[in-house]
C-alpha positions in Angstrom: -64.4 -29.9 -14.2 -60.6 -29.7 -14.2 -60.5 -33.8 -15.1 -62.8 -33.5 -18.1 -61.1 -35.7 -20.9 -58.1 -36.1 -18.6 -55.6 -38.5 -20.2 -54.8 -40.3 -16.5 -55.7 -43.5 -14.9 -58.8 -43.2 -12.6 -57.0 -44.4 -9.6 -54.5 -41.6 -9.9 -57.8 -39.0 -9.9 -59.3 -40.6 -7.3 -56.2 -40.4 -5.0 -55.7 -36.5 -5.9 -59.2 -36.2 -5.1 -59.2 -38.2 -1.8 -62.0 -40.1 -2.7 -63.3 -43.9 -3.0 -65.6 -43.9 -5.9 -66.5 -41.8 -8.7 -69.6 -40.5 -10.4 -69.4 -40.2 -13.8 -72.1 -39.4 -16.5 -73.6 -37.1 -19.8 -76.5 -35.4 -20.8 -77.4 -35.2 -24.0 -80.6 -33.4 -25.8 -81.7 -34.7 -28.8 -84.8 -32.2 -30.0 -87.5 -32.2 -26.8 -86.2 -35.3 -25.3 -83.0 -35.5 -22.7 -81.3 -38.5 -22.2 -78.9 -38.9 -18.7 -76.5 -41.5 -17.9 -74.8 -41.8 -14.5 -72.2 -44.5 -13.5 -70.7 -45.1 -10.0 -66.8 -46.7 -10.2 -65.0 -48.1 -7.4 -61.6 -46.1 -8.2 -59.0 -48.3 -6.6 -60.1 -51.6 -9.0 -61.6 -49.1 -11.6 -64.6 -51.1 -11.8 -68.2 -50.6 -12.3 -70.4 -50.9 -9.2 -73.6 -49.1 -10.4 -75.5 -47.1 -13.5 -78.6 -45.8 -14.7 -80.0 -44.0 -17.2 -82.9 -41.4 -17.6 -85.1 -40.1 -20.3 -87.3 -37.1 -19.9 -88.9 -34.7 -22.1 -87.3 -31.5 -22.1 -89.6 -29.9 -20.1 -89.6 -32.5 -17.5 -85.4 -32.4 -17.3 -84.9 -30.2 -14.5 -86.5 -33.3 -12.1 -83.9 -35.4 -13.3 -80.5 -34.5 -10.6 -82.6 -34.7 -8.0 -84.3 -38.2 -8.5 -80.4 -39.0 -9.7 -79.5 -38.1 -6.5 -82.2 -40.0 -4.6 -81.2 -43.2 -6.4 -77.7 -42.9 -5.6 -78.3 -42.1 -2.2 -80.9 -44.9 -1.3 -79.3 -47.6 0.2 -79.2 -51.3 -0.8 -80.3 -54.5 0.8 
């Protein structure tokens, strides 16, 4: 959370954290619907690698973090 709203270049933040890629996202609730968007960014080049959006009913939203983690961890062919 210390980087939320940070006004520093992404490559600098990644160096401070000692990482090559940054995962960023947001969760928004509209009535009984939850929308989650996440994206993976290659820090050195500040380039987009992957993104996904998820929509669920509020009572199903508890499964979103797990589903997102499984999608991110799935190896690409």
